C-alpha positions in Angstrom: -86.0 -35.7 40.6 -88.7 -37.4 38.9 -91.1 -39.0 40.6 -93.7 -41.1 40.0 -95.8 -45.0 40.1 -94.7 -47.5 37.9 -96.8 -47.4 34.9 -98.2 -51.2 33.2 -96.1 -50.6 29.9 -93.1 -49.7 32.0 -92.9 -53.8 32.3 -93.6 -54.6 29.3 -91.3 -57.2 27.9 -88.9 -56.1 31.1 -87.3 -58.6 33.6 -86.8 -56.9 37.0 -83.5 -57.6 38.5 -84.4 -57.8 41.9 -81.4 -57.3 43.6 -77.6 -58.5 44.0 -75.5 -58.8 46.9 -71.6 -59.8 46.7 -69.8 -60.8 49.7 -67.2 -58.2 50.4 -64.2 -60.2 49.9 -66.0 -61.4 46.6 -65.7 -58.1 45.3 -64.5 -57.2 42.8 -63.4 -60.1 41.1 -66.4 -59.8 38.1 -68.8 -62.2 40.0 -71.2 -58.9 39.7 -70.7 -58.7 36.2 -71.2 -62.7 35.8 -74.5 -62.4 37.3 -76.1 -59.6 35.3 -74.6 -61.4 32.1 -76.4 -64.8 32.1 -79.4 -62.5 33.8 -79.8 -60.7 30.8 -79.0 -63.9 28.9 -81.8 -65.7 30.4 -84.3 -63.0 30.1 -83.7 -62.5 26.4 -83.1 -66.3 25.6 -87.5 -65.9 27.2 -88.1 -63.1 24.8 -87.6 -60.1 27.5 -86.4 -57.3 25.9 -85.1 -54.7 28.5 -84.0 -55.6 32.4 -84.4 -53.1 35.2 -83.2 -52.4 38.6 -83.9 -50.3 41.1 -80.8 -49.0 44.0 -80.4 -46.4 47.1 -79.0 -43.4 45.5 -75.8 -43.1 47.2 -74.7 -46.6 45.8 -72.2 -45.3 43.4 -70.2 -48.7 43.3 -73.3 -50.6 42.3 -74.6 -47.6 39.6 -70.7 -47.6 38.1 -71.4 -51.2 37.4 -75.1 -51.7 36.2 -73.9 -48.2 33.8 -70.9 -49.8 32.5 -72.7 -52.9 31.9 -75.2 -49.9 29.9 -77.6 -49.6 32.6 -79.3 -45.8 31.9 -81.0 -43.5 34.2 -84.9 -44.2 34.2 -86.7 -42.2 36.9 -86.3 -41.7 40.9 -88.8 -42.4 43.2 -88.9 -42.0 47.0 -89.0 -45.9 48.1 -90.5 -47.0 51.5 -89.4 -49.4 53.7 -91.8 -49.9 56.8 -91.1 -46.6 58.3 -88.0 -45.9 57.0 -88.1 -43.7 53.7 -85.4 -43.5 50.8 -84.1 -42.2 47.8 -84.0 -44.5 45.0 -83.3 -44.5 41.4 -84.8 -46.9 38.7 -81.8 -47.8 35.7 -83.0 -49.9 33.0 -81.3 -52.0 30.1 -83.5 -50.3 26.7 -82.4 -53.7 24.9 -80.5 -56.7 26.2 -78.7 -57.8 22.7 -75.1 -56.9 24.1 -75.3 -59.4 26.0 -76.3 -61.8 23.7 
């Protein structure tokens, strides 16, 4: 696992998708996919060229969705939530063209 701090060039042209939470009874209906596609199109229309999202390692369902939509592993890192640390992963869409 690669652990490093974010560099300024990581953010250039990149919009950060902070989080998506779909209620359990609504999962599997394409809502998450449509939300991600909408955000990506919104970002591309405003000149962004990349998009990133961070997930906690082990969130296989989210990782599978993001990967299906073209995100790739960019880096791993330890995330601090107050007194709790988690192993996390940054995923990156290197291009938003496929969403247009």
